[in-house]
C-alpha positions as CSV (number, residue, x, y, z in Angstrom):
1,M,-24.3,31.1,67.1
2,P,-24.6,28.9,70.2
3,T,-22.4,29.8,73.1
4,K,-19.5,27.5,73.9
5,I,-19.9,25.4,77.0
6,K,-16.8,25.5,79.1
7,V,-16.1,22.2,80.7
8,A,-13.4,21.3,83.2
9,V,-12.6,17.6,83.5
10,V,-10.9,16.1,86.6
11,G,-9.0,13.0,85.8
12,A,-9.0,13.5,82.1
13,T,-6.1,11.1,81.5
14,G,-7.7,8.2,83.3
15,R,-9.8,5.6,81.6
16,T,-13.2,7.1,82.2
17,G,-11.7,10.6,81.9
18,K,-10.2,9.8,78.5
19,S,-13.5,8.6,77.3
20,V,-15.2,11.7,78.5
21,T,-12.6,14.0,76.9
22,D,-12.8,12.1,73.6
23,G,-16.6,12.3,73.6
24,L,-16.5,16.1,74.3
25,L,-14.0,16.7,71.5
26,A,-16.0,14.6,69.0
27,S,-19.3,16.1,69.9
28,D,-21.3,18.4,67.7
29,T,-21.8,20.7,70.7
30,D,-19.2,23.4,71.0
31,F,-17.3,22.5,74.1
32,E,-14.2,24.4,75.4
33,I,-12.3,21.8,77.5
34,T,-10.0,22.3,80.4
35,A,-8.2,19.4,82.1
36,L,-7.6,19.9,85.8
37,T,-4.5,18.1,86.7
38,R,-2.1,17.7,89.7
39,P,0.8,20.2,89.6
40,S,3.2,17.2,89.5
41,S,1.5,16.0,86.3
42,I,1.2,19.2,84.4
43,S,3.9,18.2,81.8
44,S,3.1,14.5,81.6
45,A,3.0,12.9,78.2
46,A,-0.7,12.2,78.6
47,N,-1.4,15.9,79.4
48,N,0.8,17.0,76.5
49,A,-1.2,14.8,74.2
50,L,-4.4,16.5,75.4
51,K,-2.9,19.9,74.8
52,D,-2.0,18.9,71.2
53,R,-5.7,18.2,70.7
54,G,-6.8,21.6,71.9
55,V,-7.4,20.9,75.6
56,R,-6.3,23.5,78.0
57,I,-4.3,22.1,80.9
58,V,-4.5,23.7,84.3
59,A,-2.7,22.6,87.5
60,V,-4.8,22.5,90.6
61,D,-4.5,21.1,94.1
62,L,-7.9,19.9,95.2
63,T,-6.9,20.0,98.8
64,G,-5.0,23.3,98.5
65,P,-6.2,26.9,99.3
66,Q,-9.8,27.4,98.3
67,E,-9.1,30.8,96.6
68,D,-6.7,29.0,94.2
69,L,-9.5,26.6,93.2
70,V,-12.0,29.3,92.9
71,Q,-9.7,31.2,90.6
72,A,-9.1,28.1,88.4
73,L,-12.9,27.4,88.2
74,T,-14.1,31.0,87.5
75,G,-15.8,31.0,84.1
76,V,-16.3,27.2,84.0
77,D,-19.8,26.1,83.1
78,V,-19.6,22.4,83.9
79,I,-17.2,20.3,86.0
80,V,-17.0,16.5,85.1
81,S,-15.2,14.6,87.8
82,C,-13.5,11.3,86.9
83,I,-11.4,11.3,90.0
84,V,-9.7,8.1,91.2
85,Y,-11.9,6.1,93.5
86,S,-9.5,6.4,96.4
87,S,-9.8,10.2,96.4
88,L,-13.6,10.6,96.2
89,D,-13.7,13.0,99.2
90,D,-11.5,15.5,97.4
91,Q,-14.5,16.4,95.4
92,I,-16.1,18.1,98.4
93,P,-13.6,21.0,98.5
94,L,-13.8,21.1,94.7
95,A,-17.6,21.4,94.9
96,E,-17.3,24.2,97.6
97,A,-15.0,26.1,95.3
98,A,-17.3,25.5,92.3
99,K,-20.2,27.0,94.2
100,K,-18.2,30.2,94.9
101,A,-17.0,30.3,91.3
102,G,-20.5,30.1,89.9
103,V,-20.2,26.8,88.2
104,K,-23.5,25.9,86.6
105,R,-23.3,22.1,86.8
106,F,-21.2,19.6,88.7
107,V,-21.0,16.0,87.6
108,P,-19.5,14.0,90.5
109,C,-17.5,10.8,89.8
110,D,-20.3,8.2,89.9
111,F,-20.0,6.4,86.5
112,S,-21.0,3.3,88.4
113,T,-23.8,0.7,88.2
114,P,-26.9,2.0,90.1
115,A,-27.8,0.6,93.5
116,P,-29.7,1.6,96.6
117,R,-27.7,2.6,99.7
118,G,-26.3,-0.2,101.9
119,V,-25.4,-2.5,99.0
120,M,-22.0,-1.2,97.9
121,L,-19.6,0.7,100.1
122,L,-18.2,2.6,97.1
123,H,-21.6,3.6,95.9
124,D,-22.5,4.9,99.4
125,Q,-19.3,6.9,99.4
126,K,-20.3,8.5,96.1
127,D,-23.7,9.1,97.5
128,D,-22.2,10.9,100.4
129,V,-20.4,13.2,98.0
130,L,-23.7,14.0,96.3
131,A,-25.2,14.8,99.6
132,A,-22.4,17.3,100.2
133,I,-23.1,18.9,96.8
134,Q,-26.8,19.1,97.6
135,R,-26.1,20.8,100.9
136,L,-24.4,23.6,98.9
137,Y,-27.4,23.8,96.5
138,L,-24.8,23.4,93.7
139,P,-26.5,22.3,90.4
140,Y,-25.5,18.8,89.6
141,T,-26.1,15.8,87.3
142,V,-25.3,12.2,88.4
143,I,-24.4,9.9,85.6
144,D,-24.4,6.2,86.2
145,I,-23.6,3.5,83.6
146,G,-23.9,-0.2,82.9
147,W,-21.1,-2.6,83.6
148,W,-18.3,-2.1,81.1
149,S,-19.0,-4.3,78.1
150,Q,-15.4,-5.2,77.5
151,Q,-15.1,-6.7,80.9
152,A,-17.8,-9.3,80.0
153,V,-16.0,-10.9,77.1
154,P,-15.9,-14.6,77.8
155,A,-13.1,-17.1,77.0
156,V,-13.5,-19.7,74.3
157,P,-11.4,-23.0,73.9
158,S,-9.6,-21.7,70.8
159,G,-8.1,-18.8,72.7
160,R,-9.4,-16.3,70.2
161,T,-10.7,-14.0,72.9
162,D,-7.9,-14.5,75.4
163,H,-6.4,-11.0,74.7
164,A,-9.8,-9.5,75.7
165,V,-10.8,-11.6,78.7
166,N,-10.6,-10.1,82.1
167,K,-9.9,-13.3,84.1
168,I,-11.3,-12.2,87.4
169,L,-14.6,-11.2,85.7
170,N,-14.9,-14.3,83.5
171,I,-17.6,-15.6,85.8
172,V,-21.2,-16.7,86.1
173,P,-22.6,-15.2,89.3
174,G,-25.3,-17.3,90.9
175,D,-27.4,-19.1,88.2
176,G,-26.6,-16.5,85.5
177,T,-30.2,-15.4,84.9
178,I,-30.0,-11.9,86.4
179,P,-30.3,-9.1,83.7
180,I,-27.2,-6.8,83.6
181,A,-27.0,-3.5,81.8
182,Y,-23.8,-2.9,79.9
183,T,-22.0,0.2,78.5
184,D,-18.9,0.2,76.4
185,L,-16.2,2.4,77.9
186,A,-15.6,4.3,74.7
187,D,-19.3,5.3,74.6
188,I,-19.3,6.9,78.1
189,G,-17.9,10.2,76.7
190,T,-20.5,10.3,73.8
191,Y,-23.3,9.9,76.4
192,V,-21.8,12.5,78.8
193,A,-21.6,15.0,76.0
194,K,-25.3,14.7,75.3
195,I,-26.3,14.7,79.0
196,I,-24.3,17.8,80.2
197,A,-25.7,20.0,77.4
198,D,-29.3,19.1,78.2
199,P,-31.3,21.3,80.7
200,R,-33.6,18.4,81.3
201,T,-30.8,16.5,83.2
202,L,-30.0,19.4,85.6
203,N,-30.3,18.2,89.3
204,K,-31.2,14.7,88.0
205,K,-29.6,11.3,87.9
206,V,-29.2,9.6,84.5
207,F,-28.7,6.0,83.7
208,A,-26.6,5.7,80.5
209,Y,-26.5,2.1,79.2
210,T,-26.6,0.4,75.9
211,D,-27.6,-3.3,76.3
212,V,-29.2,-5.5,78.8
213,L,-28.3,-9.2,78.9
214,S,-28.1,-11.9,81.6
215,T,-24.7,-13.7,81.9
216,N,-26.4,-16.7,80.4
217,Q,-27.6,-14.7,77.4
218,A,-24.1,-13.2,77.0
219,T,-22.7,-16.7,77.0
220,E,-25.2,-17.8,74.3
221,L,-24.3,-14.7,72.2
222,M,-20.6,-15.5,72.3
223,E,-21.3,-19.2,71.4
224,E,-23.4,-18.1,68.5
225,L,-20.7,-15.7,67.2
226,S,-17.7,-18.0,67.8
227,G,-19.2,-21.4,67.2
228,E,-17.5,-22.6,70.4
229,T,-18.5,-23.5,73.9
230,V,-17.8,-20.6,76.3
231,I,-15.5,-21.2,79.3
232,R,-16.5,-19.4,82.4
233,D,-16.1,-20.0,86.1
234,K,-19.2,-20.4,88.2
235,L,-19.4,-18.3,91.3
236,S,-22.1,-19.2,93.8
237,A,-24.0,-16.8,96.0
238,E,-22.4,-18.5,99.0
239,E,-18.9,-17.9,97.6
240,I,-19.7,-14.2,96.9
241,F,-21.1,-13.7,100.4
242,G,-18.0,-15.5,101.9
243,R,-15.6,-13.2,100.0
244,I,-17.4,-10.1,101.2
245,A,-17.4,-11.3,104.8
246,S,-13.7,-12.2,104.6
247,A,-12.8,-8.8,103.1
248,R,-14.8,-7.0,105.8
249,S,-13.1,-9.0,108.5
250,A,-9.6,-8.2,107.1
251,L,-10.5,-4.5,107.0
252,E,-11.7,-4.5,110.6
253,K,-8.3,-5.8,111.6
254,D,-6.4,-3.4,109.3
255,P,-8.4,-0.5,107.6
256,T,-5.3,0.2,105.4
257,D,-5.4,-3.2,103.8
258,T,-5.7,-2.2,100.1
259,A,-6.1,-5.8,98.9
260,A,-9.0,-6.4,101.3
261,R,-10.6,-3.1,100.2
262,F,-10.4,-4.0,96.6
263,A,-11.8,-7.5,97.3
264,L,-14.7,-5.9,99.2
265,L,-15.5,-3.4,96.5
266,F,-15.2,-5.9,93.7
267,N,-17.4,-8.6,95.3
268,E,-20.0,-6.0,96.4
269,Y,-20.3,-5.0,92.7
270,V,-20.8,-8.7,91.7
271,Y,-23.3,-9.1,94.5
272,S,-25.2,-6.0,93.3
273,W,-25.4,-6.7,89.5
274,G,-24.9,-10.4,89.5
275,L,-27.3,-11.5,92.4
276,R,-29.5,-8.6,93.4
277,G,-30.3,-7.3,89.9
278,D,-29.6,-3.6,90.8
279,N,-28.0,-2.9,87.4
280,T,-31.1,-2.7,85.2
281,P,-33.2,0.1,83.7
282,E,-36.1,-1.0,85.9
283,S,-34.2,-0.7,89.1
284,A,-32.7,2.6,88.0
285,A,-36.1,4.0,87.3
286,Y,-37.3,3.0,90.7
287,L,-34.3,4.8,92.2
288,G,-35.3,8.0,90.3
289,Y,-32.9,7.9,87.3
290,L,-33.8,9.3,83.9
291,D,-33.3,6.7,81.2
292,F,-30.7,7.7,78.6
293,K,-32.5,5.8,75.8
294,G,-35.7,7.7,76.5
295,L,-33.9,11.0,76.5
296,Y,-31.9,10.4,73.3
297,P,-33.5,7.6,71.3
298,G,-31.3,8.4,68.3
299,I,-28.0,7.7,70.1
300,Q,-26.8,4.1,69.9
301,G,-23.6,2.8,71.5
302,K,-21.8,-0.4,70.7
303,T,-23.9,-3.4,71.4
304,M,-22.6,-6.5,73.1
305,R,-22.8,-8.3,69.8
306,T,-20.4,-5.7,68.3
307,V,-18.1,-5.9,71.3
308,F,-17.9,-9.7,71.2
309,Q,-17.4,-9.7,67.4
310,E,-14.6,-7.2,67.8
311,A,-13.0,-9.4,70.5
312,L,-13.1,-12.4,68.2
313,E,-11.4,-10.3,65.5
314,G,-8.7,-9.2,67.8
315,K,-9.8,-5.6,68.1
316,R,-10.6,-5.6,71.8
317,D,-8.8,-5.8,75.1
318,G,-10.5,-6.6,78.4
319,N,-8.7,-4.3,80.8
């Protein structure tokens, strides 16, 4: 009988963390799952719901005494971090404790669209965490994904997709011809469950995506399915560059300006996948990623066609 793989998930009640936990629980692989949570959240409704599904809940302070972290991680095979983006650096003491505890694989909180350094501040911060992990010679796997499919649902005049449209992302960057890889949020966990049980992915980066369409192709797909003319806001390259420059200027004046930081991170994403074309299998391959589809040809997530059809049928939200 195969040995259970003991997995600790950081941020298991967040959106990506919930997908990961759901995927592990549904997997054919025998996972024993622990959710590492803040002491103040140990009895939260979300954690109690996980407990009811057989997930062990353990309170940890990632910035607390290292010996406490080591004790909590002893016996864990894999850590999957889905930590909130504002606390990325808290993964470094976690990785140091994981090394001492003998953890066999650390999956840092990437779950982002791929890009080279110097394009997106957030991606560079995640890359800095990976560098800290590598300095420890701690075994790792980086998992990056396509842009969330549900955030690409466009509006139509009848309002049938309004419940699923993310208004700030209902855009056409540039001329709309740049290919963009997409991954449905719910599929992330399914993909993670395959990747972390595979020795081929140890000390590698994996790009886990489902579909590749340009914004124009996605528009055409929705028009085919709905029989309506899609409504999207055009966003020129000049506007994107202006927004990035404005956000950087605001942060130079006040580094604690959270609105400016969000604006910078958001518009750098749009620049990366909407103008540069970083978020494609070809770009990921150049950057050294393994291709999920090549590793697991039998695994198929929800396509954009399915996502859009579900939105038209009222089965989707865009948040």
